[in-house]
KOLLO-100459 format. One record per residue: z, y, x of N, C-alpha, C in turn; residue in three letters. Coordinates in steps of 0.05 Angstrom, whole numbers, padded with zeros to 5 digits, always signed. Atoms other than C-alpha are relative to their C-alpha. Layout:
ZYXZYXZYXALA;...
***
This chain:
-00006-00037+00018+00010+00003-00001+00001+00016+00015MET;-00001-00019-00027+00013+00047+00064-00019+00003-00003SER;+00031-00011-00019-00055+00040+00097-00017+00013-00018GLY;+00016-00007+00022-00085+00047+00027+00009+00018-00008SER;-00009-00035+00006-00047+00113+00002-00008+00022+00026ASP;-00004-00022-00002-00044+00139+00060-00042+00018+00021ALA;+00030-00018+00003-00137+00146+00067-00009+00015-00007SER;+00030-00026+00008-00162+00194+00031+00028+00023+00015PRO;-00006-00024-00008-00105+00251+00064-00026+00023+00013ARG;+00008-00014-00019-00160+00258+00115-00020+00021-00009PRO;+00030+00002+00022-00217+00260+00057+00012+00027-00004SER;-00013-00026+00029-00173+00326+00014+00005+00018+00032SER;+00003-00015-00019-00167+00369+00089-00032-00006+00016LYS;+00023-00008-00007-00235+00363+00103-00019+00017-00023HIS;+00010-00007+00024-00249+00372+00038+00006+00036-00004GLY;-00019-00022+00000-00216+00443+00036-00010+00016+00022SER;+00028-00010-00031-00259+00459+00112-00023+00014-00012ASN;+00036-00001+00016-00323+00453+00078+00008+00023-00012SER;-00004-00025+00038-00293+00509+00015+00000+00029+00015GLU;+00002-00043-00014-00270+00566+00063-00027+00008+00026ASP;+00024+00008-00012-00329+00550+00113-00023+00037-00018LYS;+00011-00015+00015-00369+00585+00055+00008+00031-00002PRO;-00018-00015+00013-00317+00641+00038-00002+00016+00032ILE;-00008-00010-00025-00320+00665+00111-00019+00009+00014SER;+00033-00014-00010-00400+00671+00129-00008+00006-00023ASP;-00005-00023+00020-00397+00710+00060+00006+00030+00004ARG;-00015-00028-00003-00357+00762+00089-00018+00001+00032LEU;+00018-00026-00029-00391+00771+00156-00017-00003-00017ALA;+00025+00002-00002-00456+00766+00120+00001+00037-00007ARG;-00006-00022+00013-00429+00825+00077+00018+00022+00011LYS;-00028-00033-00017-00386+00864+00136-00031+00005+00006ARG;+00024-00007-00013-00460+00858+00166-00023+00015-00012GLN;+00017-00013+00016-00492+00883+00108+00009+00034-00001LEU;-00003-00031-00002-00449+00944+00106-00012+00011+00020ASP;-00005-00036-00021-00452+00970+00180-00031-00002+00000ARG;+00029-00012+00005-00534+00957+00166-00007+00031-00016LYS;+00000-00024+00009-00525+00999+00116+00012+00017+00005ALA;-00014-00009-00010-00486+01043+00138-00012+00010+00021GLN;+00025-00014-00020-00529+01054+00207-00022+00012-00020GLN;+00025-00015+00001-00585+01061+00167-00003+00023-00027ALA;+00009-00019+00009-00551+01120+00121-00006+00024+00021ALA;-00005-00014-00012-00528+01152+00181-00021+00017+00007ARG;+00020-00001+00006-00603+01146+00194-00011+00022-00006SER;+00013-00020+00013-00636+01175+00145+00018+00021-00002ARG;-00020-00036+00003-00580+01242+00137-00004+00011+00034THR;+00013-00010-00018-00596+01241+00220-00026+00014-00003LYS;+00032-00013+00009-00673+01244+00205-00013+00035-00023TRP;-00001-00021+00020-00658+01285+00143+00002+00029+00010THR;-00010-00022-00001-00617+01343+00187-00020+00001+00020ILE;+00008-00015-00025-00674+01345+00240-00026+00008-00018GLU;+00030-00010+00008-00734+01350+00191+00017+00023-00008ASN;-00009-00029+00010-00694+01408+00157-00004+00016+00030LEU;-00017-00012-00035-00672+01433+00236-00040+00012+00001GLN;+00014-00010+00006-00745+01432+00239-00022+00020-00011TYR;+00011-00006+00034-00773+01453+00176+00013+00031+00010GLN;-00021-00020-00009-00727+01517+00198-00012+00016+00018VAL;+00019-00008-00022-00762+01529+00261-00022+00006-00009SER;+00043-00018+00007-00837+01530+00237+00015+00010-00021GLN;-00011-00025+00013-00814+01581+00178+00020+00019+00014LEU;-00019-00023-00003-00763+01623+00227-00049+00009+00029ASN;+00027-00006-00024-00841+01618+00283-00017+00011-00014ASN;+00013-00011+00033-00882+01631+00217-00003+00021+00002THR;-00016-00018+00004-00840+01691+00206-00002+00029+00023LEU;+00006-00014-00033-00845+01720+00275-00030+00006+00004ILE;+00040-00006-00005-00924+01706+00275-00004+00029-00017SER;+00013-00018+00021-00934+01739+00216+00017+00032-00003GLU;-00021-00019-00005-00869+01793+00227-00029+00026+00030THR;+00019-00032-00025-00918+01825+00295-00033-00010-00006MET;+00037-00001+00016-00986+01806+00252+00009+00027-00010ARG;+00002-00023+00008-00967+01860+00221+00012+00028+00005LEU;+00001-00013-00019-00930+01895+00267-00015+00016+00014GLU;+00029-00019-00015-01002+01908+00308-00009+00019-00024ALA;+00022-00012+00020-01028+01918+00233+00008+00037+00002LEU;-00016-00026+00003-00985+01978+00222+00006+00027+00029LEU;+00014-00018-00024-00991+02005+00300-00022+00007-00005LYS;+00033-00020+00016-01063+02012+00285-00001+00003-00021GLU;+00011-00014+00015-01069+02036+00237+00014+00040-00006SER;-00020-00030-00018-01011+02099+00260-00014+00005+00025GLN;+00036-00017-00019-01073+02102+00313-00015+00005+00002THR;+00019-00015+00022-01118+02110+00272+00007+00015-00011GLU;-00006-00027+00025-01081+02151+00232+00002+00032+00018THR;-00002-00011-00015-01064+02191+00297-00016+00026+00013GLU;+00039-00023-00003-01138+02210+00317-00010+00011-00026LEU;+00014-00023+00028-01158+02230+00255+00011+00028-00005VAL;-00023-00024-00002-01093+02282+00256-00018+00010+00022ARG;+00015-00018-00033-01112+02301+00335-00047+00002-00006VAL;+00034-00014+00004-01197+02309+00308+00008+00024-00026GLU;-00012-00013+00007-01167+02341+00255+00001+00032+00004ASN;-00015-00023-00001-01130+02398+00281-00031-00003+00029GLN;+00015-00002-00018-01183+02395+00349-00028+00011-00025ALA;+00021-00015+00016-01240+02416+00297+00007+00021-00018LEU;-00021-00037+00013-01187+02473+00260-00008+00016+00028ARG;+00005-00023-00013-01189+02500+00335-00013+00006+00013THR;+00026-00008-00011-01259+02499+00349-00011+00027-00029GLN;+00015-00009+00022-01269+02528+00282+00022+00033+00001LEU;-00025-00017-00003-01212+02583+00293-00005+00013+00029GLU;+00019-00018-00014-01248+02587+00362-00015+00016-00002ASP;+00011+00004+00007-01300+02598+00334-00001+00020-00015ALA;+00000-00014+00008-01287+02646+00294-00003+00024+00007MET;-00011-00019-00028-01248+02689+00355-00022+00003+00012CYS;+00012-00010-00019-01311+02695+00389-00025-00001-00027SER;+00024-00021+00013-01366+02720+00333+00029+00019-00004ARG;-00006-00038+00008-01305+02779+00316-00011+00008+00034GLN;+00006-00015-00026-01311+02789+00395-00017+00020+00011HIS;+00030-00013-00008-01390+02794+00392-00002+00022-00019ALA;+00010-00013+00012-01388+02833+00336+00002+00030+00013SER;-00013-00037-00016-01392+02920+00355+00026+00003-00018PRO;-00029-00019+00024-01337+02940+00290+00021-00017+00014ALA;-00027+00013-00009-01279+02890+00331-00003+00013+00033ASN;+00003-00018-00032-01297+02940+00401+00009+00017+00002THR;-00010-00036-00008-01260+03007+00410+00013-00002+00029ASP;-00009+00003-00028-01228+03026+00463+00032+00012-00001SER;-00042+00000+00006-01143+03026+00451+00003-00010+00030THR;-00012+00002-00029-01141+02999+00523+00012-00037-00003GLY;-00006+00024-00005-01118+02936+00494-00025-00037-00010MET;+00036+00018+00000-01189+02886+00513+00017-00020+00015ASP;-00007+00031+00001-01145+02841+00545+00019-00012-00024ASP;-00023+00028+00019-01093+02811+00499-00019+00011-00037GLN;+00011+00006+00030-01155+02810+00441+00022-00023-00003VAL;-00015+00028+00014-01110+02761+00393-00017-00014+00001PRO;+00024+00012+00003-01149+02687+00394-00011-00008-00027ARG;+00016-00010+00028-01155+02698+00313+00023+00012-00008SER;-00015-00012+00013-01143+02744+00273-00010+00002-00031MET;-00004+00011+00023-01164+02710+00207+00008-00027+00001SER;-00010+00017+00000-01118+02659+00218-00004-00024-00030VAL;-00007-00013+00023-01097+02665+00150-00025-00023-00011ALA;+00031+00005+00015-01182+02638+00133+00002-00023+00002SER;-00004+00023-00002-01167+02576+00156+00024-00012-00021ILE;-00012+00015+00022-01109+02558+00116+00022-00015+00016SER;-00006+00005-00011-01061+02545+00169+00023+00003-00013LEU;-00041-00008+00002-00983+02522+00146+00020+00011+00024GLU;-00013-00014-00019-00939+02552+00190+00013-00019+00026PRO;-00010+00030-00031-00908+02482+00233-00040-00001+00004PHE;+00028+00008-00020-00988+02477+00242-00001+00008+00025GLU;+00002-00030-00015-00990+02545+00270+00010-00006+00037SER;-00007-00004-00031-00973+02540+00352+00000+00007+00023ILE;-00004-00019-00025-00958+02579+00415-00034-00001+00015PRO;+00023+00015-00013-01028+02594+00447+00017+00012+00022TRP;-00012+00000-00017-01001+02579+00512-00017+00000+00024ASN;+00034-00004-00013-01048+02590+00578+00015-00038+00023ILE;-00012+00019-00016-01034+02541+00645+00018+00007+00008GLU;-00023-00001-00011-00967+02525+00675+00003+00020+00017PRO;+00004-00027-00007-00940+02588+00705+00025-00012+00029THR;-00023+00009-00015-00883+02543+00739+00008-00020+00001CYS;+00000+00027+00012-00852+02478+00736+00010-00016-00013VAL;-00020+00024+00022-00799+02465+00685-00043+00010-00014SER;+00022+00003+00018-00874+02493+00647-00010-00025+00004ASP;+00023+00023-00004-00919+02444+00682+00027-00026-00002ARG;-00003+00028+00015-00866+02384+00659+00013+00001-00018ILE;-00013+00009+00048-00844+02401+00591-00032+00015-00013LEU;+00009-00003+00007-00922+02418+00580-00016-00025+00001GLN;+00016+00026-00011-00945+02359+00616+00009-00034-00037SER;-00007+00028+00010-00898+02322+00579-00002+00001-00034TYR;+00005-00014+00030-00908+02354+00501-00032-00027-00019VAL;+00026+00013-00010-00984+02334+00517-00007-00038-00011ALA;-00012+00043+00010-00960+02252+00530+00009+00000-00021THR;-00026+00007+00027-00907+02254+00469-00022-00006-00013ALA;+00018+00001+00018-00964+02272+00432-00020-00016-00012ARG;+00014+00021-00010-01014+02213+00451+00012-00025-00030THR;+00001+00006+00010-00958+02173+00408+00007+00003-00020ARG;+00003-00016+00019-00949+02214+00352-00016-00020-00010VAL;+00010+00008+00009-00961+02174+00292-00001+00019-00037HIS;-00002-00028+00024-00960+02195+00216+00025-00007-00011ALA;-00036+00000+00023-00882+02176+00191+00005-00005+00019THR;-00019-00007-00016-00855+02192+00258+00014+00017-00007SER;-00029-00034+00017-00815+02253+00229+00018-00023-00012ASP;-00022+00017+00008-00777+02191+00197+00027-00010+00011ILE;-00018+00003-00038-00753+02154+00260+00012+00023+00020PHE;-00013-00015-00015-00741+02228+00291+00029+00008-00004LEU;-00026-00009-00001-00667+02235+00324+00008+00033-00020LYS;-00011-00018+00003-00639+02302+00295+00009+00020+00011GLU;-00028-00025-00025-00591+02325+00345-00001-00014+00033GLN;+00001+00002-00020-00604+02324+00414+00013-00032+00018PRO;+00006+00031-00017-00586+02257+00475+00029+00019+00014ASP;-00022-00009-00024-00521+02301+00500+00012-00020+00019VAL;-00010+00019-00031-00504+02240+00545-00015+00007+00026THR;+00024-00002-00031-00566+02259+00585+00020+00021+00020ALA;-00015-00028-00023-00521+02327+00614+00024-00006+00002LEU;-00025+00011-00011-00462+02281+00617+00003-00033+00022LEU;-00004+00025-00008-00484+02210+00646-00035+00003+00022ALA;+00025+00018-00033-00529+02188+00716-00017-00001-00002GLN;+00019+00021+00001-00548+02134+00700-00017+00001-00036GLU;-00001-00001+00025-00594+02134+00646-00039-00003-00009ARG;+00031+00014+00002-00668+02101+00622-00020+00019+00017SER;+00023-00027-00009-00732+02137+00656-00015-00023-00001THR;+00017+00028+00009-00768+02072+00628-00022+00026-00031ASN;+00015-00011+00025-00792+02113+00563+00027+00031+00007HIS;+00001-00024-00001-00766+02187+00577+00004+00014-00026PRO;-00003-00006+00026-00739+02215+00515-00005+00037+00006GLY;-00001-00028-00004-00738+02293+00497+00022+00014+00016VAL;-00030-00016-00009-00660+02304+00519-00002-00003+00036SER;-00013-00004-00031-00663+02277+00586-00021+00013+00011ASN;+00017-00017-00018-00731+02311+00606+00016+00019+00005VAL;-00009-00015-00007-00691+02372+00589+00021+00003+00014VAL;-00018-00007-00015-00633+02357+00617-00008+00004+00025SER;+00003-00005-00027-00659+02347+00685-00014+00009+00009ASP;+00003-00042-00015-00689+02420+00677+00023+00011+00012ILE;-00021-00015-00007-00623+02445+00665+00008-00006+00030LEU;-00031+00012-00018-00579+02406+00713-00015+00011+00028LEU;+00027-00018-00017-00644+02437+00760+00017+00032+00012ALA;-00011-00036-00011-00611+02509+00754+00033+00001-00004TYR;-00028+00014-00022-00552+02518+00793+00023+00025-00019GLN;-00003-00023+00021-00546+02585+00750+00017+00000-00026GLU;-00013+00006+00022-00535+02564+00684+00025-00025+00001ILE;-00040+00010-00017-00453+02547+00709+00014-00016-00033ASN;-00022+00004+00023-00422+02530+00636-00006-00024-00021THR;+00010+00019+00014-00425+02468+00589-00010+00015-00017LEU;+00001-00018+00018-00429+02521+00530-00032+00021-00004PRO;+00031-00009-00018-00498+02546+00575-00018-00014-00010LYS;+00019+00028-00009-00526+02476+00591+00005-00006-00032LYS;+00010+00006+00035-00518+02457+00513-00009+00008-00007ALA;+00026-00007+00025-00545+02505+00479-00019+00003+00008ALA;+00030+00007+00002-00606+02508+00520-00005-00030-00014CYS;+00001+00025+00000-00607+02436+00518-00011+00003-00042LEU;-00003+00017+00032-00601+02436+00430-00023+00024+00003TYR;+00009-00018+00008-00655+02500+00438-00040-00011+00012VAL;+00021+00027-00010-00705+02463+00473-00013-00018-00003MET;+00001+00035+00009-00696+02393+00441-00014+00018-00029TYR;+00017-00016+00017-00715+02441+00382-00036-00004-00001LYS;+00027-00022+00004-00771+02475+00399-00026-00031+00016LEU;+00020+00031-00011-00802+02407+00442-00014-00013-00018LEU;-00004+00019+00011-00789+02365+00383-00019+00014-00022ASN;+00009-00010+00012-00822+02410+00343-00033+00004+00010TRP;+00015-00007-00018-00891+02423+00384-00013-00035+00005LEU;+00008+00026-00004-00898+02351+00390+00006-00014-00019ILE;+00013+00013+00027-00894+02323+00315-00010+00022-00023PHE;+00022-00017+00017-00914+02390+00284+00002-00009-00026ARG;-00001+00009+00018-00889+02372+00225+00017+00019-00016THR;-00024-00006+00005-00851+02411+00175+00040-00003+00010LYS;-00033+00015-00001-00781+02376+00178+00003+00013+00020THR;-00011-00023-00025-00780+02399+00251-00005+00037+00010THR;+00004-00038+00000-00810+02475+00241+00024+00005-00018TYR;-00023-00004+00013-00746+02470+00190+00018-00003+00028ASP;-00025+00010-00023-00702+02440+00240+00015+00025+00023GLN;-00015-00021-00024-00706+02496+00292+00015+00031-00025MET;-00012-00028+00010-00667+02564+00287-00028+00019-00004PRO;+00031-00015+00013-00706+02613+00252-00011+00022+00016ALA;+00017-00023-00029-00707+02671+00301-00007-00025+00025TRP;+00023+00028-00019-00735+02604+00347-00033+00000-00004LEU;+00028+00009+00013-00800+02600+00312-00017+00022+00001ARG;+00017-00027-00005-00857+02640+00324-00008+00017-00002PRO;-00002-00042+00001-00869+02717+00322-00027-00009+00001ILE;+00035+00003-00014-00949+02722+00304-00015+00005+00022PRO;+00011-00009-00017-00963+02751+00379+00001-00023+00019LEU;+00005+00024-00015-00942+02688+00405-00018-00020-00006GLN;+00029+00009+00012-01004+02658+00359-00016+00002+00008LEU;+00026-00026-00016-01050+02710+00376-00007+00014+00024GLN;+00002-00013-00025-01038+02734+00449+00007-00035+00011VAL;-00001+00017-00032-01052+02673+00512+00027+00019+00014GLU;-00032-00005-00011-00978+02671+00544+00000-00030+00014HIS;-00010+00022-00028-00940+02627+00596+00024-00017-00027PRO;-00008+00013+00015-00906+02579+00556+00038+00000+00006ALA;-00016-00009+00008-00835+02593+00576+00014+00025-00019TRP;-00019-00035+00013-00820+02658+00535-00003-00015-00017ILE;-00008+00022+00016-00831+02607+00488+00036-00011-00019ASP;-00015+00002+00007-00766+02595+00500+00029+00016-00003ARG;-00026-00025+00006-00728+02660+00497+00012-00005-00029ILE;-00017-00005+00040-00684+02668+00430-00005+00013-00004PRO;+00008-00021+00013-00699+02734+00424-00029+00010-00007TRP;+00021-00007+00014-00761+02750+00374-00011+00037+00014PRO;+00023-00033-00016-00776+02822+00404-00007-00013+00036SER;-00007+00008-00026-00761+02789+00476-00015-00010-00003ALA;+00029+00021-00004-00802+02746+00461-00035+00018+00005ARG;+00015-00019-00013-00856+02800+00448-00008+00015+00001GLY;-00010-00015-00033-00838+02849+00502-00017-00008+00024PHE;+00004+00009-00022-00856+02802+00548-00030-00012-00010LEU;+00029+00012+00010-00923+02772+00517-00019+00029+00008ILE;-00004-00019-00007-00931+02855+00518-00014+00011+00033GLN;-00003-00006-00038-00918+02855+00593-00004-00013+00014ASN;+00012+00015-00015-00956+02812+00627+00011+00000+00031PRO;+00001+00003-00032-00937+02836+00699+00026-00008+00001SER;-00041+00016-00007-00850+02803+00693-00021-00032-00003ILE;+00005+00031+00002-00872+02733+00717+00029-00003-00001THR;-00016+00018+00012-00826+02677+00701+00029+00005+00026PHE;-00017+00010-00011-00794+02680+00773+00023+00031+00001ASP;-00026-00022+00016-00776+02759+00756+00026-00001-00022ASP;-00025+00004+00018-00741+02736+00701+00021-00008-00006PHE;-00019+00032-00008-00718+02672+00708+00033+00010+00021ALA;-00013+00000-00019-00678+02695+00769+00019+00014-00012SER;-00016-00024+00009-00643+02754+00726+00012-00011-00022CYS;+00002+00005+00041-00647+02719+00656+00033-00028+00008TYR;-00022+00015-00017-00609+02654+00689+00024-00009-00004SER;-00024-00013-00020-00558+02681+00714+00015+00017-00020SER;-00001-00033+00014-00547+02743+00656+00009-00017-00027SER;-00024+00012+00027-00543+02702+00588+00024-00008-00014PHE;-00025+00009+00000-00481+02692+00553+00006-00010-00024HIS;-00005+00015+00025-00459+02640+00490+00026+00006+00002LEU;-00029+00000+00008-00403+02671+00461+00014-00027-00019ASP;-00007+00018+00005-00359+02611+00449+00032-00006-00005TRP;-00011-00004-00001-00291+02622+00435+00026-00023-00004PRO;+00006+00017-00017-00269+02554+00452+00014-00012+00012TYR;-00005+00010-00025-00243+02515+00500-00025-00018+00013ASP;+00025+00011-00002-00308+02487+00520-00004-00033+00022HIS;-00011+00027+00006-00280+02419+00520-00007-00007-00023SER;+00004+00004+00031-00298+02426+00447-00028-00002-00004HIS;+00019+00004+00004-00367+02438+00457-00010-00023-00007VAL;+00010+00043+00007-00383+02347+00448+00020+00008-00011PHE;-00028+00016+00006-00340+02313+00408-00001-00030+00009ILE;+00011+00031+00008-00328+02231+00400+00007+00000-00021SER;-00011+00012+00032-00338+02189+00343+00024-00015-00001LEU;-00021+00020-00002-00285+02144+00371+00018+00020-00004SER;-00030+00003+00003-00210+02145+00357+00005+00014+00020GLN;-00025+00002-00021-00181+02126+00423-00020+00012+00030ASN;+00023-00011-00027-00233+02171+00475+00018+00025+00010MET;-00036-00034-00001-00181+02225+00506-00025+00022+00005LYS;+00016-00022-00005-00215+02290+00507+00009+00007+00021SER;+00002-00021-00036-00238+02318+00583+00008+00029-00003ALA;-00006-00020-00016-00212+02374+00612-00024+00015+00011PRO;+00024-00005-00005-00273+02426+00626-00007-00003+00034GLU;-00005+00002-00029-00258+02409+00694-00008-00021+00011SER;+00010+00027-00002-00277+02338+00681-00035-00002-00010ALA;+00039+00005+00010-00355+02363+00657-00006+00022+00040PHE;+00011-00004-00031-00358+02402+00743-00013-00014+00006ASN;+00020+00020-00012-00389+02349+00772-00020-00014-00022ASP;+00009+00006+00017-00419+02333+00707-00001-00030+00004TRP;-00003+00034-00001-00417+02255+00726+00024-00012+00002PHE;-00032+00013-00002-00343+02241+00716+00004-00026-00014ASP;+00006+00042+00000-00337+02161+00716+00009-00009-00032LEU;-00008+00002+00024-00293+02176+00644-00027+00018-00029GLU;+00020-00014+00028-00348+02209+00613-00014-00002-00007THR;+00029+00032+00000-00402+02154+00637+00021-00011-00019MET;+00002+00031+00024-00367+02105+00596+00008+00004-00021GLU;+00015-00015+00036-00358+02145+00540-00028+00006-00018ALA;+00016+00002+00005-00424+02165+00533-00022-00023+00002SER;+00013+00015-00002-00446+02101+00555+00002-00027-00040GLU;+00002+00015+00031-00428+02075+00473-00009+00018-00011HIS;+00012-00024+00018-00464+02138+00447+00035+00007-00019GLY;-00020-00030+00040-00394+02168+00409-00013+00025+00016ASN;+00006-00033-00005-00413+02240+00450-00020+00007-00021THR;+00017-00011+00026-00445+02274+00395+00012+00051-00005VAL;-00003-00023-00003-00455+02359+00393+00031+00012-00033LEU;-00015-00008+00015-00401+02391+00361-00011+00003-00025ASN;+00017-00006+00024-00427+02409+00290+00009+00030-00006PRO;-00003-00029-00003-00389+02473+00296-00008+00019+00017VAL;+00013-00008-00026-00412+02487+00365-00028+00008-00016PHE;+00030+00002+00015-00486+02477+00323+00003+00031-00012GLU;-00017-00011+00016-00457+02521+00279-00014+00042+00013GLN;+00007-00039-00016-00449+02583+00328-00016+00010+00006HIS;+00028-00017-00014-00503+02578+00370-00031+00007-00026LEU;+00024-00019+00008-00557+02584+00325+00007+00027-00029ARG;+00003-00024+00004-00532+02646+00297-00003+00027+00029GLN;+00011-00004-00028-00569+02695+00345+00035+00029+00013LEU;-00013-00031-00021-00520+02753+00353+00038-00022+00005LYS;-00014+00001-00014-00466+02705+00381-00020-00010+00045ASN;+00026-00006-00034-00526+02713+00451+00000+00027-00001TRP;+00011-00019-00012-00529+02764+00486+00002-00005+00038SER;+00013-00017-00029-00548+02799+00568+00025+00007+00013VAL;-00037-00013-00009-00487+02816+00612-00027+00024+00013SER;+00016-00028-00010-00497+02884+00654-00019+00001+00017ASP;+00017-00007-00013-00540+02862+00704-00047-00007-00012GLY;+00020+00004+00014-00594+02839+00658-00011+00034-00010PHE;-00004-00011+00012-00590+02904+00630-00008+00012+00019ARG;+00007-00026-00027-00593+02946+00689-00033-00007+00014CYS;+00026+00010-00025-00662+02901+00717-00027+00001-00022ARG;+00035-00010+00027-00702+02907+00630+00012+00032-00010PHE;-00019-00014+00022-00665+02964+00593-00014-00002-00012PRO;+00001-00010+00023-00715+02971+00551-00011-00034-00026GLU;-00013+00024+00009-00704+02891+00541+00026+00000-00014MET;-00029+00009+00007-00647+02885+00531+00007+00018-00027SER;-00003-00026+00023-00648+02954+00469-00009-00024-00018ALA;+00006+00019+00023-00695+02899+00426+00023-00031+00008LEU;-00023+00024+00028-00643+02831+00434+00022+00020+00002ILE;-00024-00033+00005-00585+02893+00426-00011-00010-00039ASP;+00004-00003+00025-00634+02895+00358-00004-00017-00016SER;-00009+00029+00015-00632+02823+00347+00019-00012-00011ASP;-00017+00019+00005-00580+02794+00349+00025+00024-00015SER;-00028-00027+00016-00531+02862+00312-00013-00026-00034SER;+00000+00012+00036-00558+02826+00231-00009-00036+00013ILE;+00008+00022+00001-00566+02759+00216-00021-00019-00012GLU;+00033+00001+00015-00647+02738+00217+00001-00025-00008LEU;+00011+00030+00020-00671+02689+00161-00031-00003+00009SER;+00015+00005-00003-00734+02673+00163-00020+00039+00000GLY;+00014-00015+00005-00769+02741+00140+00014+00023+00011GLY;-00028-00020-00011-00710+02787+00169-00018+00003+00046ASP;+00007+00003-00028-00750+02766+00242-00030+00014+00000ILE;+00032-00032-00006-00829+02793+00233+00021+00030-00014MET;-00009-00030+00007-00791+02856+00202+00020+00013+00026THR;-00017-00004-00026-00735+02862+00262-00038+00004+00032SER;+00022-00008-00025-00799+02846+00314-00019+00026-00006TYR;+00029-00013+00008-00851+02883+00279+00019+00042+00005GLY;-00012-00026-00009-00799+02953+00287+00009-00001+00024HIS;-00016+00010-00027-00767+02924+00348-00027+00012+00036GLY;+00018-00013-00010-00835+02923+00383-00020+00018+00002ILE;+00006-00023+00008-00857+02989+00355+00015+00022+00010MET;-00022-00013-00027-00805+03026+00378+00012-00002+00031GLY;-00011-00005-00030-00798+03006+00451-00036+00006+00008ALA;+00026-00012+00007-00881+03015+00440+00001+00033+00004ASN;+00006-00028+00012-00863+03086+00419+00003+00013+00007GLY;
***
């Protein structure tokens, strides 16, 4: 009995092992399938990300290419527009000169007044219907280094002007050009060119005088370059050309003199050369600024230290340069309004002794607040009085 009872036990254990083996195989296959599924999911995710990145890259490249194409088209159209404007201006100038030549050839226009050497460029400018901002001073070839630099710069800059240039024009000069020695020379702007000239004149030795000259020359050159109503209106009223500047050929440096009657006097007295005038004027003119010289400029930065005037004696003070690198130094609006009033400009006794007649005209112009209409009235009475 015991032998027959022991025989089925090995059979039962073998059966249990045979049942466990299929379960473990199924679990192993399931794990393998899960791993493959996870691997496939990761591969799909990776492919999707790479595909999206590729699409984004392609779209960026397409956007850049399209932007460059549109910019090229815009630049081309701006260049063509400028060429049309230049041709139009040239035609107007030719018409004006032709009318002037016709008048010169007419016997009715000849007289014995002794003014033949100052015959106006055009006696009928109004017939051409030029706007005031389109009528520029009639300058001769450069007679000094500053005129050579500025007239050449204006001519070069004019070739880069396009129809919408006044939209991108900076209304205020870059005052950091006066304060920083290191500045870009690849594309020198008006402020840099003017500052280089001003820094060469040791007689203009105070911060208010330098800043005022920078402002005046900046506004004038911007108008001569862009020749828009905006740039014309931005000039102080007393800086806009008087009729004599448009009608009589004269050196360009005269156009930068603040007083209209003084400009007319210089045009009518060509014997006064730049060397005669500038050597006395540079050290004699004065801008009345009743506040500390360091207040000519202000900083947009809240934590910028205020620099006393001694910091500007060298004009390249380290602290000033560091501040200007951030573009935070700007012209004080109070100073701007102050210098735009001609009554705050004056000349010293040395100039008055050298040019007494012109000094009287300067006093006349500075005695009133000049508006656009007042300039012509004051100019007319002043010149007539001086000639009388």
